[in-house]
N, C-alpha and C positions, 0 to 999 in steps of 0.2 A: 712578417709580423708588423702591425701598425701601432703606434703610440703617439701621444700628443705631448708637445713641449711648448714652453712659453718663453718669449724673449725677456732677458733679465737686464735691467737698466744699471743697477749698482754692482760694484765688485769690491773685493777687499775682505779681510778677515772678519771685521765687525759686521758687514753687510751679509756675509754668508752665514754667520752665526744667527743673526736675527731671522734670516730666511729659513733656517732649519727649525727654529722655534715655532714657525707658522706651519710646519708640516711639508715644506718644500725642500728639494735637493738642488744645489747649484751644479751647473755643468757647463760644458763648452763644446762647440762643433767647429772643427777646423779641416783644412785640406781642400782640395779641388781648386776651382778658380776664384772662390769667394774668400772674404776675410774671416778670421776667427769670430765666432758669434757666441755671446754669453746667453745661456739658457737656464731655465729652471723647470723641474718636473715634480709632479705630485709624488711624495715619498712612498706612500702605501702602494700605489700602482706600480712604481718602479721596483719596490721590494719584491712584489709577487712576480714581476716580469723577469727579474734576475734569477729566479728559481727555475726558469724554463731553459732548457738546453738550446732551443732555437734562438733565443735572444742573444746568445753568445757566439753563435757560429754561422749566422746567415745575414744577408743584407736586409736591413730594417727600413720600414717606411715611417719617417718621422714628420709629423705635421707641425709646422710653426706658422702662426698667423694665417692659417688657411692654405699654406703652400706645402706641398709634399717634397721631402728630401730623402734621397737614398743615403743611408749612413751605415757604418759598422761600429759596434762597441769596441773601444780600444783600451779603456782603463777604468777601474772602479776603485775608489778609496773607501774602505770600511772603518768604522770605529773599532778600537782595539778590543772592547768587550761588550759594547751595547749593540743591539740590532739596529744599526743606523748607518745609512749610506751618506758619507761625507761629501763626496764629489764624484762626478762621472764625466768621461770624455768620449766623444764620438768623432768619427772621421767621415767626411763626405766621400761618396763613391762615384767614380767616373766609369761609364760603361765600357770605355776602351782602354782602361788602365788595369794592368795585372795586379791582383791582390795576393798578399801573403797572409795566410790565416792558419790557425790550428783547428782541425776538425776532429770530432770524437770518432772512435771506432766502436761499432756495435757488434759484439761477438755473439754467435749463436751456434747451436748444434753440437757443442763439445760433449754433451751428455750422451749423444748417439754415436760418437766416434769409437773406433776399435780401441784406441789407447785408453779411454775412460771406461768403456762398457765392458771390455773383456780382458784388458791387460793390466789392470790395477794401477792406472796412472791418473794424474790430474793435469788440467790445462792451466798453466800459470800465465796470466795476461801481463806480459812485461811492459807493453806500451798500450795506453788507453786513448791516445790521440796522436795525430801526426800533423806536421806542418805541410801545407800545400801552396801552390800558386796556380791561379786561374783567373779568367775574366769574371766579373760580377755575375753575369748570367749563367755561368757554369758552376758557381759555388754550391756544393752540396751541404745539406743540413748535417749529415753524418755519412760514414762509409760502412756499409754492411760487410762483415767477414764471416764466412761459413767455416766452421771448425769440424764438421762431421767427418772429414777425411783424415783427421790426426791419427798418427800411429806412434807406437812406443819408440823412443830414441830419435824421433824426427821433429825438429822445431819448424815453426812457421815464420818465414822471413817476409820482408816488405815486397820483394819481387814475386812472391807467391800469390799475392792478392791482385785483383783487378780493380784499378781505379776508374772512377767515372770519366766520361768523355770530356776532354779539355782540361783535365786535372793532372798536375805533375807534382810528385812528392819532392820536398826539400829536405835533404838529409845532412847538410852542413859537413860534407866530407866523409860521413860514415858509409861504409860499403855494405849495402843490403842488411840493415839492422834486423835483429830478432824481434818479432812481435809477440809470439806465443811460444813458450817452451813446455815440453812434455816432461813431467816429473813423476818418478815412481813414488807411490805412497809407502811410507815406512810400515813394515810388517805385512805388506800385501802378499809376498811370496810364501811365507810360512803358513798361510791359511790352508793350502792344499796338503802340506805335510801334517798339519793337525788333524785333518779329516782322515788321512790314511792311518795315523796313529790310533785313532779311536776304533778302528776295525777289530783288533784283537781283544777288545774289551769284553767280548762274550766269553772268553776263557777265564776271566777273573774269578768266578765262583769256584771253579775246580781248584784253583790255587789256594783259595781260602779254606776249602774242605780239607786239604792236606795239611793245613797248619796245625790242628790238634795233634796229629801223629808226630809231628816234629817236636812239639813241646813235651810229649810223653817220654822221649828218649832221655833227657837229663834226669828225670825222676828215677828211671831204672838204674842209672849209673850211681845215683846217690845211695841206694840201698846197700851194696857191698861195702861202701866206705864206713857205714855205721857199725857193721859187724867186726871190723878189724880190731878195735880196742878191746872188745869182750874176749877174743881169743888170746890176748897177751896177759890177761889177769891171772890164770893159774901158774904161769911161769914165775910170776913175782912172789908167790907164797912159798915155793920150794927154796 
């Protein structure tokens, strides 16, 4: 990705504030064999570039005074609540020097996996980016991960994916971290039991038809109870 920057003559808090008022963003380029260089960029163009994933994870072509420079985005300072980029840092890239970068993981195919499609699970993306080291020419924009083989009770680890040529993962001492975990959806198993329980519903009308006969029995028992006081009345007159 290519963008244009301009050399900045003045530095300091006041100069940077006046620069932002004119629609420019102050920045700096450092590293490599050259000295740190103060730059400025068009804010609107920079704002839209920052929304693109490629701007964060690949080697960029920065043009300054007609000269091309290979750089990496290293830091962005944003305003706390306004849509405003306060400052931006870039690092020069040497073709023979190893880079340490965070690269996004692009997951796909989980909806076709046995775990999701037939076993009532979901794929929980535990990690969305990994840190890698490689030469600038081998730096990938992203790493594609196929999840179509996920199964219930089996998680996907870092060693289970294939990294691009020349790329090595940096785990900082973590042994084979989990990238994707397979989680059972709550209430997924009782669905089959509910379907089976609905089968005897056809016999429900027969049970309702027998209900009136059950209610008639208490009425029959109540009739003899009403005759008992009338039989005791003649004995009271004697």
